N, C-alpha and C positions, 0 to 999 in steps of 0.2 A: 503493499500499500504506501510504503514511505517514496519507494525507489517511484515507485507510478509517480508521484506530487512532483518530486524532482524532475522528471522530466517531460512531464505539463510543465514547469515551474520555463526549462531550459525552455522547450518547445513556443512558448506562450513570448518569451522573449523575445524569439528569433519573430515573433506571430508578430508584434510592434513592432521591431524595427523594419520590416518591409511592408508593414502600413506606411512606415515615415520615408521611408528613401519610397515612396509612391507605389510599388511592387507592383499590387494587383491593380493598376489600369493593365500591366500587358496583357488580361486574363480577360476570356469573352465571354463573359456570366450565360451568350446566351445560351450554349450548350448544357446549361449548370442547373440543378434543381432549384427549390423557391428557395430552401432553408439557406443554402451553397451561397443563393444574389444576393438573398438582406444577408450575410457575412460578412461579403464584400465591400458594398454597399455602407454600412458601420466603419467598419475598417478603413476604407478611403476615405472617413470624417476625421482623422487624427493628419491625413496626408501632412505634409509639412510643400507649404505655400512656394519654395524654392526647390522642387524633386523635381528632378532634371525630365525633361520630352524624350522622352520617345528612348533609343540605346541608354546603356552605363545603371538604370533603376536597379537592376536584378546584381549586378557587378559590385557596385559599390556599396546597395545591402549587403552582401558577402565578406565586405572589406570589412568594414562597419564591427560585424558580427564574430569578426578573430580567427584563427592557424585553420580550423577544420573545418569550418564555413566556407577557407577560402582551397580548400583541398576540395570540397563538395562542388563549388564550381567547375575546378578545374576537370574532375571528372567527370561531370554532365553533360561539361561542351565534347565530351567525345560521345555519348548519346542522345544524338539528334532524334531517337530514337522513342524517349520517354521523354522529353521536353520540349522538342517542337524542331526545326530550321532555325529560325529566326533566332531563338530562344539561349539554341544551338549559338550560333555567332557570335552571339552580345558578350556570351562566357569566355568565345577563345583570345578577348580581350583583357581580360584578367589577372593581372599582375600580383607575381607571389612577393610583396613587400612589404616588411612592417618592420619597424621599431627598433636598432641593434638591444637584447642583454647587457648590464653591467659588464665593463671592463675584466674583473672579479670576480664576478660567478664563468665568466671563460675559464678565466686562469685555474680555477679550484675543480673544476668542472675536468680540461686536460691531463692534472695533474692528480684525479683522483681514477679517473680511466685507466694509468699505469701503472696508478700505485710508489711516483715518483716526483719530486722534490720538480716542478714546470722548469728550472733552469735545468735540469742534468739532460729536460729533452731538448730543450731549444734555446740559443745561445739569444737570443730576439723573440719576443710576441709582441705585436702590436696590434695596433687601436680594430673596431669591426671594419671591414670595406668590401660588407654589402649581406644585408638580412634579412631572411624571408622567415615564412612562417615557419616552421621542422627546426633550420638551425642557422649560423650565421659569419662565417668567412674571414679570416686575419692573416694578414701575412707575419708571416717568421722566417727566421732563421735558422739554420741549422750549421753545424762541423763534419765538414766530410775529409776524406781523404788528398780532393785537388785544393778542401777549400772551406771561406763561409757558400752555402748558397741555401738562397732563397726563393722560400715553397708559404704553398697556402696549406689552414690550417681551419676544419671544416666544427664546426664545432656543435652538440646537437644542443637544442634550450631544452634548459629544470625543468622538467613539469612541466614539456610538452606532451609526457607520454599520458598519465592523469589525466589530462584539460583532454587529450581528443578521445580518449575510453569514455569521459561523461556526456560529453557528445553525443559518437558511436553508440550509443549508447542508449540516449533520447532517439535520435535517429532510426534505430531498431528498433524504437518501441513502437513508432510514427509506423514506419511501413509493415511489421505485423500487427495497427488496427486497420489501417485503410485497407492490405486484404483480405483483411475476417469479414469487412465491410463493403466492398466494389471489384465485384470479378475484370475492371478493367485494371486495377492495381492489380492483380494475380497475371494477367498478362504482360505485362511487364516488368512483373520478378519481381519488384521490389524490393522486397529482403532478403534477393539475391546481386541485385545493383549494390545496397550498401553496404552487401556481404564482401560484396570487391573492390568497393573502395578501403576495408577497412586493409584486407588484405594488402590492398596495396601501402595506404600507410604505413602499417607493419614492418612493410620493407626494404620501406624507407627511408625508416627509421633506425636500420639497422648500416652502419656506414661496410662495416664487412661486406656485405653487398652490392653496394654502389661499389665500394675499391672492386671487387671479382670483375662486374662490370663490365671497368673500365678497363682493366686487363683483358678480356676476353675481348675487348672493341679493338685493341691496339695491338693484338694478336693477329685483327683480321686484316686491320689498314696498315701492318707493317712495311706493305712493299707497293700503298699510294704515294700515288708524287704531292699531289696536292694537299694532305689532308693527316692532321695528328694529332694524339688524344694528350692530358699530359703522363705520365709515370707518377705510379704509384710507393711509397714509403713505406712498407708493410711492418716495420719495425715503431713507427709512431701512429697505425692508423690500430683502431680495438671499435668496439659496438658506438663509442658516443659520439668516437673524433676522427677523423678524414685530413693527412695528411700526402699534399700530392703537390709535384714539378709547377713553380709556379710560370706561368701566363705570359714572355712582355707580348704581347703584343692588342692590336686597336678592335677595341670591342663594336662588331657589324654598327651597335645604335650608336656611333659617332661619325658620321658620314662626313663629318668635316677637317677632319681629323684623315679620315681615308683620300681623302680629294686630295689633303697639305703630301702623303704620302707619294699621290703618285700613282696609288693603285687604278686597276682600270672597274670600273663598277658596276658594268655591264659581266663581264668574262667572271671577276665576284658573284655577282646572279644567280648564270648559269651554272661554277660550280658548286654552290648552295644548291640546288637542286640536283647537279646529278652523283656527287655524292650523295646525300638523300637515298636513292632511288637506287645507287652500287647497294647503301649495304642494305636496305629491304631486299636489295633482286640476289645480288650476288650471298652477302651471308644471315640474310634472311634475323640480323640480329639491329636495329638501328634505334637509334636518340631521338626520344619518344617527345624533349620537349625543345625544339631546337628554335628557341625567339630569342630576335639581335643576344639579349644580354646574354647568355651563354656563348656564342659562338666569336670567334676574334680569329684579326690575322695576323701570324707570329711575324717576329723580325725577317725570318726568311721565303713571307709571304702566303705561307702555308693557311689554311683554314687550321683551328684548331676551335674545339670543343669544350665544356666543362660542367657539372654538372650532373649526372651520368644515376643521377635519382630516380626517372621515369623511363622503363624500357620496354622496344618493341620487340615482340617473337613471327615471322611466320618461319610459318613447316614448307618442306617443300611443294605441296600438296596447294600454300596457300598465295607462293611465289609462284608459282606456275597458273594460278590463279590471273594474282595481280599482273603479270610482264602479258598472259594471251587478251586481256582483258585490252590493254592501254595498244601492244600494236594491232587487237583489231582494229579498233578505231583509228588507230593512224593510218588503219590499209583501208577502212572500209570494209573488212568482212565480217559483218552482223551477225551472219547463222557463225559463222569462229564462234565466236565471244554468246553468245547462248547453251555453243554444242561444254563449252570449258564452265558453263555455271551446274549444266547435269554429271557434267564427267566427275568434275568437283561433289558431289551431290547435295548440292544448296538449294537447288530444285528439284522438288520431289517431280519421281519421273510420269508421272501423270499428268503430266502439263501437257500441253508442245511448245518440241526445241519452236518448227513454227510462228507461232502464233508469241514466244518469248522473244525468238528478234525482229520483229515487227515491234513488239513493244520497242524493244533497244535503237533499231533505228531510231523511232520518233524521238530517245535523245542523242545520236549520237549526226543525225544530215543535218538539223539545223546551227550543228555548232563546226560542218564544213563551209556554212553559205559565211562566216563572220569574219573577220581578221582575225590573225595571229597570237595578238594581245588580248585579244577580248575572252579567248580560248581557257575556261579553269579547266585543269585533270581534278582539284581537288572537288570543287563543285559535280562534274562529269559524276566521279562516282557516289556522293550524296543522292543527287537524281535515280543511279540507277541503283542504291538500296533502295529510295521507294519505291520506283516499278518491281525491285524482285519484292519487296512486302508482297505486292497483288496478285504475285502467282509461288501465297506462301515458302515466301524464303528467312529461315531464322534467323534474329541479328545474331550476325560475328565479330565478339568484343575487338578480338585481335586488328580487324578489316575501319574498322571504326574508329581507333588506338590511331591505324595508319591514314588515314581520311585524314582527322585532325590534325595528326605533324604535316601529312600536305599541303593546309594551309596556313600555318604558319611557316612552311618552307617560302610558296610560291606567295606568301605576305613581304618576305624578307627578300626574296626574288625581283620579286616587281619594280619594291620600295629602288631596288636599283638604277634600276630598269623596265621602265610604263611599258616597254611596247617587245618586252619580251616575249618570243613564240616558247609557246610553255611543249611542243607537239617537235620541235625541230630539238630544240635542248635535250630534250628525252630521250628520243631515236636511238642515237647512237648507243647506252643505258639497256636501253630493253632490248632490240634486233639483237645486241653482245649476247644478251643473256636466250636468248630465245634459239639464238645460234649455235651455241653451250651447249644448251643441254638439249633442247630438244629438234635440234640437227645432227649432219651423221656422227660428229665427233657424241654427244651429247646422248645419241642410242645405245655404239657401244659399250660407252661406259656406264648404262642403266641396265646394258647384254651384261658385260662385268657383273658389274654390282648382283646382276637378277642372281648369275651362276653364283654364285662367291653364298648368298645365300638356300643357294639348294647345295653348294658343299656343305656349310653349314648344318641345314636339315639332313643327308647326308651321311653325316659325324655322329650323331645324336643316332642316327637307325638301330645298330645293335648295340645298345644301353637300350631302347626302346622291345627291342627283339626279346631283351635275357627281365624284364622287366615283366614282360607277358606272356614267358614260357613261365617265368615262380607264377604268377597268377593262376594262368591256367594247373599248373600243379595243385596249390592249395585249394582250388576250384573241385576238381577232381575229391580229394580226399573229404572235402566235404560232400561229396552227393555220396562217397561211399561209404566213410563213417559217422556223420552225422558233424554238426556241429562241434567242436570241442572246447571248450569259458573254462579258461582259467580256477583256480580254488577261489582268491581271490575276490571273479568274476562273479562265483556261483554268490558266496556268501556275502555276495555285497545286495546281489537282486534279494535273497533270500531277506535282507535285514531290510531291505523295501519293500517286499511284497505285505511285514511282518508288521508294519506302521503305516502301512495303508488297508491293511486288516484291523490297524484298531483305530484308528480315527474313521473306518464305514460302520466298527462297530457303536462309539460316538456317538454317530453321525445316530445311526437306527436309533439309540436310546435316551438321544435328545429326539426323537420324530418322536416318539412313545412318551412320553413324558407333555408334550405340546402335546401331542390330541386328545391325555389323559386332562388334563387344564382345561381344556375346552371341553370337553364334554363332564365336569364335572361342570362350569357355568350355567351348561343350557341345563345341567338336571336342576 
C-alpha cells in the first residue's frame, strides 16, 4: 500500500510538470473517452502561459523531471510505434546535459572504486568538463613509461542507481495498471518497454561494459583509415569509473573551429554516413548515440567517437535485410525488397509478396522524383515500418534503434552539406557489402561455413550413436525385467504414500465430523 502511494506521488509530480509545460496540448482528445478528455481539460488549466508552442514541450518537461525521464525520452525516441512519429521526432532533439556534481564527491567516488588514494591513481585530476544524467567526465593525467599522459575519466553520479530504481519502479507500476485496463496498452507491450529501458540503463551504469564495447569497436575498426576510438585504460576502469585516452580534437558541433582548421565539411558529412553504415553492415555493431557532441575530428583528421554507453547490434539476418532494402530502393527493385521481408520472416507468409511489393513501390517511387538532397534514408525506413505494420510485421527493436541513429547521423551529415546525396553516399558501402556477402565470394564463403557446420555435426555422430546404443540397451532391459527401482527410491515412494494415506484418512474423518455436526443442527 505504501509503495503504491509512493509510486502515485511520483507519477502525480510528473503529471503536474507535464501539465505546466503544455505537454497535454500534444494529445488529440477526440480519440479519448469522456473521463480522459475531462482530465486533460483540467490539466491544461495549470499550463504555463509561456509554455512553448509546437515542438519541444515534452523534451522540456522530461528535462525538468530529471535523469530517469531524460533517459525515458531518449529511449522512447526509438519507439515511434508507441509514441507516434511526430513525438518521436521531437524527442530526438532531447539533450542529456545536467549540472555537474561536486568535485569532492567525484574524487571520493574514484578513490572508493579502486580502494586507493586518488593521488596513487592519477597525477592530476581536474574539474568536470562534461556532465550528463548518469555520469560526468574529468580531465586527468597519469604517469606512464613514456611520461605523463592525459586521460578522460568518466565517474558515475553518486546515488544515481537508487534514483533510477525508484523512478523505474513507478514506471513499472504505471505500465502494469495500464495493461490491466487497456487492450491498446497490452498491444504496445508497455511492461516489456519499461523492462527494456531498465535493462538498457543497468548496462549503461556499468562502465566495464562500456569499456568492453570500446574494445570491441577498436578491434573492428583497427584497419579503418578515417575512424578511431579512444583506448581503454583497464587498470583504472571499474564498475563506476572509466578511464580512456584523451581525444585531442574538434567536436563536430564546433563548426567554426572545423572551418578554421580548413577541413572539407561536405567530405566530413559523407564520412559520418559511410562510417555508420560500415559499422552497421560490416560489423553488425554500431554506436547508437552519434550526436555531434560525441564525435570529434582528431589532429590527424580522423573521425573519433566517444561515449559508448548505448550500442546497437544487428545479426547477419538483419544486416542482409538492411543492405538489400537499401540496395532495392537504390535500384528500384521493389519486388526483391518485398522478398527480403518474407525471407527474413518479418512478414507472415499468408500475405502476398506482390501486394507487399506494391505497397513498397508507393514509398519508393515518390523518392525517385525528388532531388537527392530531399531524400532521407531514415524517413524512408520509418515509412517502411509504418507500411509493414499493415502486413502484420511486428516491431523490431534493433531496427528501430538503427533507424533512430540514422536520423541523428543524417542530421549531422546534412549540417555540413545541405545538398548531400544520401543515396550516392551510401551506395559504395552498401554495394561493397552486397558484392562481398551475396556475390560469388560470399556464396563460396557461405558454402564453406555450411560445410563447417556439417563437419561439426558429423563429428558429433559417433557420440550420438553411442548414447543411442546405451538407451536401446536400457530400454531392452526394462521390457525384459521390468522397471527396477533403487531401494532408496522405493523407500521414498513408500513414505510419500504413507503421508498421502494419513492426509486422506484425516480428510475423511474431517468430512464425517462435519456431516455429523450438520445432522445435529438439523435435528
